[in-house]
PDB file of N, CA, C and O in Angstrom:
ATOM      1  N   UNK A   1      -1.559  18.496   2.817  1.00  0.00           N
ATOM      2  CA  UNK A   1      -1.291  17.440   3.767  1.00  0.00           C
ATOM      3  C   UNK A   1      -0.410  16.359   3.147  1.00  0.00           C
ATOM      4  O   UNK A   1       0.388  15.725   3.837  1.00  0.00           O
ATOM      5  N   UNK A   2      -0.561  16.156   1.853  1.00  0.00           N
ATOM      6  CA  UNK A   2       0.218  15.126   1.181  1.00  0.00           C
ATOM      7  C   UNK A   2       1.700  15.468   1.158  1.00  0.00           C
ATOM      8  O   UNK A   2       2.546  14.574   1.182  1.00  0.00           O
ATOM      9  N   UNK A   3       2.018  16.762   1.113  1.00  0.00           N
ATOM     10  CA  UNK A   3       3.420  17.166   1.086  1.00  0.00           C
ATOM     11  C   UNK A   3       4.112  16.794   2.388  1.00  0.00           C
ATOM     12  O   UNK A   3       5.306  16.495   2.381  1.00  0.00           O
ATOM     13  N   UNK A   4       3.392  16.803   3.506  1.00  0.00           N
ATOM     14  CA  UNK A   4       3.976  16.398   4.783  1.00  0.00           C
ATOM     15  C   UNK A   4       4.334  14.919   4.780  1.00  0.00           C
ATOM     16  O   UNK A   4       5.345  14.519   5.358  1.00  0.00           O
ATOM     17  N   UNK A   5       3.510  14.113   4.135  1.00  0.00           N
ATOM     18  CA  UNK A   5       3.808  12.686   4.036  1.00  0.00           C
ATOM     19  C   UNK A   5       5.071  12.454   3.215  1.00  0.00           C
ATOM     20  O   UNK A   5       5.907  11.631   3.587  1.00  0.00           O
ATOM     21  N   UNK A   6       5.216  13.170   2.106  1.00  0.00           N
ATOM     22  CA  UNK A   6       6.423  13.037   1.288  1.00  0.00           C
ATOM     23  C   UNK A   6       7.658  13.506   2.060  1.00  0.00           C
ATOM     24  O   UNK A   6       8.718  12.885   1.983  1.00  0.00           O
ATOM     25  N   UNK A   7       7.514  14.602   2.799  1.00  0.00           N
ATOM     26  CA  UNK A   7       8.616  15.116   3.588  1.00  0.00           C
ATOM     27  C   UNK A   7       9.016  14.128   4.679  1.00  0.00           C
ATOM     28  O   UNK A   7      10.203  13.950   4.951  1.00  0.00           O
ATOM     29  N   UNK A   8       8.032  13.485   5.304  1.00  0.00           N
ATOM     30  CA  UNK A   8       8.308  12.488   6.333  1.00  0.00           C
ATOM     31  C   UNK A   8       9.064  11.293   5.751  1.00  0.00           C
ATOM     32  O   UNK A   8      10.023  10.810   6.353  1.00  0.00           O
ATOM     33  N   UNK A   9       8.639  10.826   4.598  1.00  0.00           N
ATOM     34  CA  UNK A   9       9.319   9.701   3.943  1.00  0.00           C
ATOM     35  C   UNK A   9      10.749  10.090   3.579  1.00  0.00           C
ATOM     36  O   UNK A   9      11.666   9.278   3.702  1.00  0.00           O
ATOM     37  N   UNK A  10      10.937  11.322   3.135  1.00  0.00           N
ATOM     38  CA  UNK A  10      12.278  11.812   2.810  1.00  0.00           C
ATOM     39  C   UNK A  10      13.167  11.802   4.051  1.00  0.00           C
ATOM     40  O   UNK A  10      14.316  11.364   3.991  1.00  0.00           O
ATOM     41  N   UNK A  11      12.638  12.284   5.173  1.00  0.00           N
ATOM     42  CA  UNK A  11      13.421  12.300   6.410  1.00  0.00           C
ATOM     43  C   UNK A  11      13.741  10.891   6.900  1.00  0.00           C
ATOM     44  O   UNK A  11      14.839  10.646   7.399  1.00  0.00           O
ATOM     45  N   UNK A  12      12.810   9.980   6.765  1.00  0.00           N
ATOM     46  CA  UNK A  12      13.070   8.588   7.151  1.00  0.00           C
ATOM     47  C   UNK A  12      14.188   8.009   6.282  1.00  0.00           C
ATOM     48  O   UNK A  12      15.043   7.273   6.776  1.00  0.00           O
ATOM     49  N   UNK A  13      14.182   8.336   5.005  1.00  0.00           N
ATOM     50  CA  UNK A  13      15.246   7.880   4.108  1.00  0.00           C
ATOM     51  C   UNK A  13      16.602   8.451   4.484  1.00  0.00           C
ATOM     52  O   UNK A  13      17.610   7.746   4.436  1.00  0.00           O
ATOM     53  N   UNK A  14      16.634   9.734   4.861  1.00  0.00           N
ATOM     54  CA  UNK A  14      17.901  10.346   5.285  1.00  0.00           C
ATOM     55  C   UNK A  14      18.441   9.688   6.549  1.00  0.00           C
ATOM     56  O   UNK A  14      19.631   9.388   6.645  1.00  0.00           O
ATOM     57  N   UNK A  15      17.565   9.471   7.506  1.00  0.00           N
ATOM     58  CA  UNK A  15      17.992   8.832   8.756  1.00  0.00           C
ATOM     59  C   UNK A  15      18.518   7.431   8.471  1.00  0.00           C
ATOM     60  O   UNK A  15      19.526   7.018   9.043  1.00  0.00           O
ATOM     61  N   UNK A  16      17.846   6.706   7.598  1.00  0.00           N
ATOM     62  CA  UNK A  16      18.285   5.354   7.255  1.00  0.00           C
ATOM     63  C   UNK A  16      19.652   5.375   6.573  1.00  0.00           C
ATOM     64  O   UNK A  16      20.498   4.526   6.855  1.00  0.00           O
ATOM     65  N   UNK A  17      19.871   6.332   5.685  1.00  0.00           N
ATOM     66  CA  UNK A  17      21.174   6.432   5.011  1.00  0.00           C
ATOM     67  C   UNK A  17      22.295   6.632   6.013  1.00  0.00           C
ATOM     68  O   UNK A  17      23.320   5.953   5.952  1.00  0.00           O
ATOM     69  N   UNK A  18      22.102   7.560   6.933  1.00  0.00           N
ATOM     70  CA  UNK A  18      23.165   7.845   7.889  1.00  0.00           C
ATOM     71  C   UNK A  18      23.326   6.725   8.922  1.00  0.00           C
ATOM     72  O   UNK A  18      24.432   6.494   9.410  1.00  0.00           O
ATOM     73  N   UNK A  19      22.229   6.025   9.262  1.00  0.00           N
ATOM     74  CA  UNK A  19      22.349   4.869  10.160  1.00  0.00           C
ATOM     75  C   UNK A  19      23.144   3.741   9.498  1.00  0.00           C
ATOM     76  O   UNK A  19      23.993   3.111  10.129  1.00  0.00           O
ATOM     77  N   UNK A  20      22.857   3.499   8.224  1.00  0.00           N
ATOM     78  CA  UNK A  20      23.592   2.464   7.494  1.00  0.00           C
ATOM     79  C   UNK A  20      25.070   2.821   7.373  1.00  0.00           C
ATOM     80  O   UNK A  20      25.933   1.950   7.481  1.00  0.00           O
ATOM     81  N   UNK A  21      25.358   4.091   7.152  1.00  0.00           N
ATOM     82  CA  UNK A  21      26.750   4.530   7.054  1.00  0.00           C
ATOM     83  C   UNK A  21      27.465   4.319   8.383  1.00  0.00           C
ATOM     84  O   UNK A  21      28.606   3.857   8.411  1.00  0.00           O
ATOM     85  N   UNK A  22      26.809   4.651   9.464  1.00  0.00           N
ATOM     86  CA  UNK A  22      27.417   4.475  10.784  1.00  0.00           C
ATOM     87  C   UNK A  22      27.642   2.999  11.095  1.00  0.00           C
ATOM     88  O   UNK A  22      28.687   2.622  11.625  1.00  0.00           O
ATOM     89  N   UNK A  23      26.650   2.162  10.759  1.00  0.00           N
ATOM     90  CA  UNK A  23      26.769   0.732  11.022  1.00  0.00           C
ATOM     91  C   UNK A  23      27.900   0.117  10.199  1.00  0.00           C
ATOM     92  O   UNK A  23      28.666  -0.702  10.708  1.00  0.00           O
ATOM     93  N   UNK A  24      28.005   0.507   8.943  1.00  0.00           N
ATOM     94  CA  UNK A  24      29.076  -0.024   8.089  1.00  0.00           C
ATOM     95  C   UNK A  24      30.439   0.445   8.582  1.00  0.00           C
ATOM     96  O   UNK A  24      31.405  -0.317   8.544  1.00  0.00           O
ATOM     97  N   UNK A  25      30.526   1.692   9.045  1.00  0.00           N
ATOM     98  CA  UNK A  25      31.803   2.212   9.534  1.00  0.00           C
ATOM     99  C   UNK A  25      32.230   1.478  10.798  1.00  0.00           C
ATOM    100  O   UNK A  25      33.414   1.195  10.978  1.00  0.00           O
ATOM    101  N   UNK A  26      31.278   1.167  11.676  1.00  0.00           N
ATOM    102  CA  UNK A  26      31.610   0.436  12.893  1.00  0.00           C
ATOM    103  C   UNK A  26      31.986  -1.014  12.585  1.00  0.00           C
ATOM    104  O   UNK A  26      32.874  -1.568  13.233  1.00  0.00           O
ATOM    105  N   UNK A  27      31.330  -1.631  11.617  1.00  0.00           N
ATOM    106  CA  UNK A  27      31.658  -3.011  11.229  1.00  0.00           C
ATOM    107  C   UNK A  27      33.038  -3.089  10.602  1.00  0.00           C
ATOM    108  O   UNK A  27      33.715  -4.110  10.717  1.00  0.00           O
ATOM    109  N   UNK A  28      33.453  -2.042   9.953  1.00  0.00           N
ATOM    110  CA  UNK A  28      34.758  -2.022   9.304  1.00  0.00           C
ATOM    111  C   UNK A  28      35.884  -2.068  10.329  1.00  0.00           C
ATOM    112  O   UNK A  28      36.985  -2.521  10.017  1.00  0.00           O
ATOM    113  N   UNK A  29      35.620  -1.605  11.546  1.00  0.00           N
ATOM    114  CA  UNK A  29      36.653  -1.552  12.566  1.00  0.00           C
ATOM    115  C   UNK A  29      36.848  -2.877  13.297  1.00  0.00           C
ATOM    116  O   UNK A  29      37.755  -2.993  14.121  1.00  0.00           O
ATOM    117  N   UNK A  30      36.019  -3.875  13.012  1.00  0.00           N
ATOM    118  CA  UNK A  30      36.173  -5.176  13.663  1.00  0.00           C
ATOM    119  C   UNK A  30      37.463  -5.848  13.213  1.00  0.00           C
ATOM    120  O   UNK A  30      37.850  -5.741  12.049  1.00  0.00           O
ATOM    121  N   UNK A  31      38.120  -6.534  14.125  1.00  0.00           N
ATOM    122  CA  UNK A  31      39.428  -7.105  13.814  1.00  0.00           C
ATOM    123  C   UNK A  31      39.343  -8.401  13.019  1.00  0.00           C
ATOM    124  O   UNK A  31      40.303  -8.746  12.331  1.00  0.00           O
ATOM    125  N   UNK A  32      38.231  -9.134  13.085  1.00  0.00           N
ATOM    126  CA  UNK A  32      38.162 -10.417  12.391  1.00  0.00           C
ATOM    127  C   UNK A  32      37.850 -10.289  10.905  1.00  0.00           C
ATOM    128  O   UNK A  32      37.815 -11.299  10.202  1.00  0.00           O
ATOM    129  N   UNK A  33      37.626  -9.088  10.413  1.00  0.00           N
ATOM    130  CA  UNK A  33      37.347  -8.894   8.991  1.00  0.00           C
ATOM    131  C   UNK A  33      38.639  -8.956   8.179  1.00  0.00           C
ATOM    132  O   UNK A  33      39.703  -8.535   8.634  1.00  0.00           O
ATOM    133  N   UNK A  34      38.519  -9.487   6.978  1.00  0.00           N
ATOM    134  CA  UNK A  34      39.659  -9.464   6.068  1.00  0.00           C
ATOM    135  C   UNK A  34      39.787  -8.068   5.466  1.00  0.00           C
ATOM    136  O   UNK A  34      38.891  -7.237   5.615  1.00  0.00           O
ATOM    137  N   UNK A  35      40.882  -7.820   4.800  1.00  0.00           N
ATOM    138  CA  UNK A  35      41.075  -6.488   4.209  1.00  0.00           C
ATOM    139  C   UNK A  35      40.039  -6.221   3.113  1.00  0.00           C
ATOM    140  O   UNK A  35      39.616  -5.081   2.921  1.00  0.00           O
ATOM    141  N   UNK A  36      39.630  -7.279   2.392  1.00  0.00           N
ATOM    142  CA  UNK A  36      38.612  -7.117   1.357  1.00  0.00           C
ATOM    143  C   UNK A  36      37.274  -6.714   1.980  1.00  0.00           C
ATOM    144  O   UNK A  36      36.582  -5.846   1.447  1.00  0.00           O
ATOM    145  N   UNK A  37      36.908  -7.332   3.095  1.00  0.00           N
ATOM    146  CA  UNK A  37      35.661  -6.986   3.772  1.00  0.00           C
ATOM    147  C   UNK A  37      35.723  -5.570   4.331  1.00  0.00           C
ATOM    148  O   UNK A  37      34.732  -4.840   4.283  1.00  0.00           O
ATOM    149  N   UNK A  38      36.870  -5.181   4.855  1.00  0.00           N
ATOM    150  CA  UNK A  38      37.006  -3.827   5.396  1.00  0.00           C
ATOM    151  C   UNK A  38      36.830  -2.783   4.295  1.00  0.00           C
ATOM    152  O   UNK A  38      36.162  -1.769   4.497  1.00  0.00           O
ATOM    153  N   UNK A  39      37.432  -3.035   3.131  1.00  0.00           N
ATOM    154  CA  UNK A  39      37.257  -2.110   2.007  1.00  0.00           C
ATOM    155  C   UNK A  39      35.796  -2.032   1.585  1.00  0.00           C
ATOM    156  O   UNK A  39      35.297  -0.960   1.244  1.00  0.00           O
ATOM    157  N   UNK A  40      35.115  -3.171   1.611  1.00  0.00           N
ATOM    158  CA  UNK A  40      33.693  -3.190   1.265  1.00  0.00           C
ATOM    159  C   UNK A  40      32.855  -2.378   2.247  1.00  0.00           C
ATOM    160  O   UNK A  40      31.950  -1.647   1.846  1.00  0.00           O
ATOM    161  N   UNK A  41      33.161  -2.510   3.530  1.00  0.00           N
ATOM    162  CA  UNK A  41      32.432  -1.736   4.536  1.00  0.00           C
ATOM    163  C   UNK A  41      32.721  -0.246   4.404  1.00  0.00           C
ATOM    164  O   UNK A  41      31.823   0.578   4.574  1.00  0.00           O
ATOM    165  N   UNK A  42      33.972   0.107   4.101  1.00  0.00           N
ATOM    166  CA  UNK A  42      34.314   1.522   3.909  1.00  0.00           C
ATOM    167  C   UNK A  42      33.555   2.083   2.712  1.00  0.00           C
ATOM    168  O   UNK A  42      33.010   3.186   2.776  1.00  0.00           O
ATOM    169  N   UNK A  43      33.521   1.323   1.621  1.00  0.00           N
ATOM    170  CA  UNK A  43      32.805   1.773   0.420  1.00  0.00           C
ATOM    171  C   UNK A  43      31.314   1.932   0.694  1.00  0.00           C
ATOM    172  O   UNK A  43      30.691   2.895   0.244  1.00  0.00           O
ATOM    173  N   UNK A  44      30.745   0.982   1.436  1.00  0.00           N
ATOM    174  CA  UNK A  44      29.324   1.072   1.761  1.00  0.00           C
ATOM    175  C   UNK A  44      29.043   2.291   2.637  1.00  0.00           C
ATOM    176  O   UNK A  44      28.049   2.987   2.435  1.00  0.00           O
ATOM    177  N   UNK A  45      29.920   2.548   3.610  1.00  0.00           N
ATOM    178  CA  UNK A  45      29.729   3.706   4.489  1.00  0.00           C
ATOM    179  C   UNK A  45      29.826   5.003   3.700  1.00  0.00           C
ATOM    180  O   UNK A  45      29.017   5.911   3.891  1.00  0.00           O
ATOM    181  N   UNK A  46      30.814   5.093   2.815  1.00  0.00           N
ATOM    182  CA  UNK A  46      30.975   6.319   2.026  1.00  0.00           C
ATOM    183  C   UNK A  46      29.813   6.530   1.068  1.00  0.00           C
ATOM    184  O   UNK A  46      29.353   7.658   0.889  1.00  0.00           O
ATOM    185  N   UNK A  47      29.339   5.462   0.455  1.00  0.00           N
ATOM    186  CA  UNK A  47      28.208   5.589  -0.477  1.00  0.00           C
ATOM    187  C   UNK A  47      26.936   6.011   0.263  1.00  0.00           C
ATOM    188  O   UNK A  47      26.200   6.877  -0.211  1.00  0.00           O
ATOM    189  N   UNK A  48      26.681   5.405   1.413  1.00  0.00           N
ATOM    190  CA  UNK A  48      25.476   5.760   2.168  1.00  0.00           C
ATOM    191  C   UNK A  48      25.536   7.205   2.649  1.00  0.00           C
ATOM    192  O   UNK A  48      24.545   7.932   2.573  1.00  0.00           O
ATOM    193  N   UNK A  49      26.697   7.618   3.140  1.00  0.00           N
ATOM    194  CA  UNK A  49      26.833   8.997   3.623  1.00  0.00           C
ATOM    195  C   UNK A  49      26.721   9.993   2.475  1.00  0.00           C
ATOM    196  O   UNK A  49      26.122  11.057   2.634  1.00  0.00           O
ATOM    197  N   UNK A  50      27.290   9.659   1.326  1.00  0.00           N
ATOM    198  CA  UNK A  50      27.210  10.590   0.198  1.00  0.00           C
ATOM    199  C   UNK A  50      25.785  10.689  -0.342  1.00  0.00           C
ATOM    200  O   UNK A  50      25.359  11.770  -0.749  1.00  0.00           O
ATOM    201  N   UNK A  51      25.045   9.589  -0.355  1.00  0.00           N
ATOM    202  CA  UNK A  51      23.646   9.646  -0.784  1.00  0.00           C
ATOM    203  C   UNK A  51      22.844  10.523   0.167  1.00  0.00           C
ATOM    204  O   UNK A  51      21.992  11.298  -0.269  1.00  0.00           O
ATOM    205  N   UNK A  52      23.115  10.406   1.472  1.00  0.00           N
ATOM    206  CA  UNK A  52      22.430  11.262   2.435  1.00  0.00           C
ATOM    207  C   UNK A  52      22.764  12.728   2.235  1.00  0.00           C
ATOM    208  O   UNK A  52      21.877  13.580   2.289  1.00  0.00           O
ATOM    209  N   UNK A  53      24.036  13.032   2.006  1.00  0.00           N
ATOM    210  CA  UNK A  53      24.450  14.428   1.787  1.00  0.00           C
ATOM    211  C   UNK A  53      23.871  14.984   0.500  1.00  0.00           C
ATOM    212  O   UNK A  53      23.453  16.141   0.453  1.00  0.00           O
ATOM    213  N   UNK A  54      23.844  14.174  -0.540  1.00  0.00           N
ATOM    214  CA  UNK A  54      23.238  14.622  -1.798  1.00  0.00           C
ATOM    215  C   UNK A  54      21.738  14.831  -1.647  1.00  0.00           C
ATOM    216  O   UNK A  54      21.164  15.720  -2.276  1.00  0.00           O
ATOM    217  N   UNK A  55      21.107  14.016  -0.819  1.00  0.00           N
ATOM    218  CA  UNK A  55      19.684  14.213  -0.543  1.00  0.00           C
ATOM    219  C   UNK A  55      19.426  15.529   0.157  1.00  0.00           C
ATOM    220  O   UNK A  55      18.458  16.221  -0.161  1.00  0.00           O
ATOM    221  N   UNK A  56      20.283  15.888   1.111  1.00  0.00           N
ATOM    222  CA  UNK A  56      20.149  17.178   1.788  1.00  0.00           C
ATOM    223  C   UNK A  56      20.369  18.313   0.789  1.00  0.00           C
ATOM    224  O   UNK A  56      19.658  19.318   0.817  1.00  0.00           O
ATOM    225  N   UNK A  57      21.348  18.149  -0.085  1.00  0.00           N
ATOM    226  CA  UNK A  57      21.593  19.168  -1.117  1.00  0.00           C
ATOM    227  C   UNK A  57      20.407  19.325  -2.049  1.00  0.00           C
ATOM    228  O   UNK A  57      20.060  20.441  -2.435  1.00  0.00           O
ATOM    229  N   UNK A  58      19.790  18.222  -2.409  1.00  0.00           N
ATOM    230  CA  UNK A  58      18.597  18.282  -3.257  1.00  0.00           C
ATOM    231  C   UNK A  58      17.438  18.967  -2.562  1.00  0.00           C
ATOM    232  O   UNK A  58      16.674  19.699  -3.189  1.00  0.00           O
ATOM    233  N   UNK A  59      17.309  18.730  -1.265  1.00  0.00           N
ATOM    234  CA  UNK A  59      16.257  19.393  -0.505  1.00  0.00           C
ATOM    235  C   UNK A  59      16.480  20.904  -0.451  1.00  0.00           C
ATOM    236  O   UNK A  59      15.534  21.685  -0.556  1.00  0.00           O
ATOM    237  N   UNK A  60      17.734  21.302  -0.287  1.00  0.00           N
ATOM    238  CA  UNK A  60      18.060  22.730  -0.273  1.00  0.00           C
ATOM    239  C   UNK A  60      17.754  23.349  -1.632  1.00  0.00           C
ATOM    240  O   UNK A  60      17.183  24.437  -1.703  1.00  0.00           O
ATOM    241  N   UNK A  61      18.129  22.667  -2.706  1.00  0.00           N
ATOM    242  CA  UNK A  61      17.842  23.197  -4.051  1.00  0.00           C
ATOM    243  C   UNK A  61      16.341  23.299  -4.305  1.00  0.00           C
ATOM    244  O   UNK A  61      15.878  24.239  -4.951  1.00  0.00           O
ATOM    245  N   UNK A  62      15.591  22.339  -3.798  1.00  0.00           N
ATOM    246  CA  UNK A  62      14.137  22.379  -3.980  1.00  0.00           C
ATOM    247  C   UNK A  62      13.521  23.540  -3.228  1.00  0.00           C
ATOM    248  O   UNK A  62      12.617  24.202  -3.738  1.00  0.00           O
ATOM    249  N   UNK A  63      14.001  23.796  -2.017  1.00  0.00           N
ATOM    250  CA  UNK A  63      13.439  24.919  -1.257  1.00  0.00           C
ATOM    251  C   UNK A  63      13.839  26.253  -1.881  1.00  0.00           C
ATOM    252  O   UNK A  63      13.053  27.200  -1.859  1.00  0.00           O
ATOM    253  N   UNK A  64      15.046  26.347  -2.436  1.00  0.00           N
ATOM    254  CA  UNK A  64      15.447  27.581  -3.109  1.00  0.00           C
ATOM    255  C   UNK A  64      14.594  27.798  -4.347  1.00  0.00           C
ATOM    256  O   UNK A  64      14.219  28.928  -4.656  1.00  0.00           O
ATOM    257  N   UNK A  65      14.288  26.727  -5.051  1.00  0.00           N
ATOM    258  CA  UNK A  65      13.461  26.852  -6.252  1.00  0.00           C
ATOM    259  C   UNK A  65      12.034  27.247  -5.939  1.00  0.00           C
ATOM    260  O   UNK A  65      11.381  27.901  -6.752  1.00  0.00           O
ATOM    261  N   UNK A  66      11.535  26.856  -4.763  1.00  0.00           N
ATOM    262  CA  UNK A  66      10.165  27.180  -4.394  1.00  0.00           C
ATOM    263  C   UNK A  66      10.056  28.641  -3.979  1.00  0.00           C
ATOM    264  O   UNK A  66       9.088  29.322  -4.318  1.00  0.00           O
ATOM    265  N   UNK A  67      11.055  29.116  -3.244  1.00  0.00           N
ATOM    266  CA  UNK A  67      10.997  30.491  -2.750  1.00  0.00           C
ATOM    267  C   UNK A  67      11.736  31.350  -3.712  1.00  0.00           C
ATOM    268  O   UNK A  67      11.829  32.561  -3.513  1.00  0.00           O
TER     269      UNK A  67
END
């Protein structure tokens, strides 16, 4: 039963990563931002999305190792 709790927390973390990436990407498109702020939002979006993708990759590696 404890493994389900860990899996749930992992999924919540993945959803949060991709939500943050989407929010940062949408904020970057606002016209009142300076170029420095836009670069910061792009970097934040890319970092959040890459952490989410790496998390999915880690989950795949863990399942391959188990089976």
